[in-house]
C-alpha positions as CSV (number, residue, x, y, z in Angstrom):
1,X,-14.1,40.1,-37.3
2,X,-17.3,38.8,-35.6
3,X,-16.6,35.3,-36.8
4,X,-13.1,35.5,-35.4
5,X,-14.5,36.6,-32.0
6,X,-17.0,33.7,-31.9
7,X,-14.3,31.2,-32.8
8,X,-12.0,32.6,-30.1
9,X,-14.9,32.5,-27.6
10,X,-15.7,28.9,-28.6
11,X,-12.1,27.8,-28.2
12,X,-11.9,29.5,-24.8
13,X,-15.1,28.0,-23.7
14,X,-14.0,24.5,-24.8
15,X,-10.7,24.9,-23.0
16,X,-12.4,26.0,-19.9
17,X,-14.8,23.0,-20.0
18,X,-12.0,20.6,-20.9
19,X,-9.7,21.6,-18.0
20,X,-12.4,22.0,-15.5
21,X,-13.5,18.4,-16.2
22,X,-10.1,17.1,-15.0
23,X,-10.4,15.6,-11.6
24,X,-7.8,14.0,-9.5
25,X,-8.8,11.4,-7.0
26,X,-6.7,10.6,-4.0
27,X,-6.9,7.2,-2.5
28,X,-7.1,7.3,1.3
29,X,-6.9,4.1,3.1
30,X,-9.3,3.5,5.9
31,X,-7.6,3.6,9.3
32,X,-7.8,0.4,11.2
33,X,-10.1,0.9,14.3
34,X,-8.2,0.6,17.6
35,X,-10.6,-2.1,18.8
36,X,-10.0,-4.3,15.7
37,X,-7.7,-7.2,16.5
38,X,-5.0,-7.9,13.9
39,X,-3.9,-11.5,13.8
40,X,-0.6,-12.5,12.2
41,X,-1.9,-15.8,11.0
42,X,-5.4,-14.6,10.0
43,X,-4.7,-11.1,8.6
44,X,-1.0,-10.7,7.8
45,X,0.1,-14.1,6.6
46,X,-2.7,-14.3,4.0
47,X,-1.3,-11.1,2.4
48,X,2.1,-12.8,2.0
49,X,0.6,-16.0,0.8
50,X,-1.5,-14.2,-1.9
51,X,1.1,-11.7,-3.0
52,X,4.7,-12.7,-2.1
53,X,5.3,-16.4,-2.3
54,X,6.2,-16.4,-6.0
55,X,9.6,-14.9,-4.9
56,X,9.7,-15.4,-1.2
57,X,8.6,-19.0,-1.1
58,X,11.8,-20.4,0.4
59,X,14.6,-19.4,-2.0
60,X,14.7,-15.6,-1.4
61,X,14.9,-13.9,2.0
62,X,12.7,-13.4,3.8
63,X,11.0,-16.7,3.6
64,X,7.3,-15.8,3.7
65,X,5.9,-19.3,3.8
66,X,3.4,-19.7,6.6
67,X,5.6,-21.9,8.8
68,X,8.6,-19.5,8.5
69,X,7.3,-16.0,7.9
70,X,7.1,-14.7,11.4
71,X,10.6,-15.9,12.4
72,X,12.0,-14.6,9.1
73,X,10.6,-11.2,9.6
74,X,10.8,-10.4,13.3
75,X,14.5,-9.7,13.9
76,X,15.6,-8.0,10.7
77,X,12.5,-6.6,9.0
78,X,10.3,-5.4,11.9
79,X,11.0,-2.3,14.0
80,X,8.2,-1.9,16.6
81,X,9.9,1.3,18.1
82,X,9.7,3.1,14.7
83,X,7.2,1.1,12.6
84,X,7.4,3.2,9.5
85,X,11.1,2.6,9.4
86,X,10.6,-1.2,9.4
87,X,12.4,-2.8,6.5
88,X,9.3,-4.7,5.6
89,X,7.1,-1.6,5.4
90,X,9.8,0.3,3.4
91,X,10.2,-2.5,0.9
92,X,6.4,-2.6,0.4
93,X,6.6,1.0,-0.7
94,X,9.3,0.6,-3.3
95,X,9.9,-0.7,-6.8
96,X,8.1,-3.8,-7.9
97,X,7.0,-4.5,-4.3
98,X,4.7,-1.5,-4.2
99,X,2.3,-2.9,-6.8
100,X,2.0,-6.3,-5.2
101,X,0.0,-5.1,-2.2
102,X,-2.9,-2.7,-1.9
103,X,-2.9,0.4,0.1
104,X,-5.2,-1.3,2.6
105,X,-2.9,-4.3,2.9
106,X,0.1,-1.9,3.6
107,X,-1.9,-0.1,6.2
108,X,-2.9,-3.3,7.9
109,X,0.8,-4.4,8.0
110,X,1.9,-1.1,9.4
111,X,-0.8,-1.1,12.0
112,X,0.2,-4.7,13.0
113,X,3.8,-3.5,13.5
114,X,2.6,-0.4,15.4
115,X,0.7,-2.7,17.7
116,X,3.8,-4.7,18.5
117,X,4.0,-7.2,15.6
118,X,2.6,-10.0,17.8
119,X,2.6,-13.6,16.6
120,X,-0.7,-15.3,17.5
């Protein structure tokens, strides 16, 4: 009987240690400071160049090549009145697009839209 209690206690202790060791990390993106300038050509376009040109290099809309990206996005893909409803931002959160950009890159794009999606 004593051996059974020790085994049960050992199993319970193991289970307690095993499950208490589980830890979930949440990834929080850093907010872009209000004083930080976001440049389309210097900050946003490099994201597209690095992550998107395989598909959006002229054959699939929007055309995200440097010479065409801003004009391809501004009318249909950007909503400065409700930035989180911008087609560009929504697409970046879905399907295969969500893994192409980091959380920080998505935050930078959203902040750029929130600040008026200016073309420098």
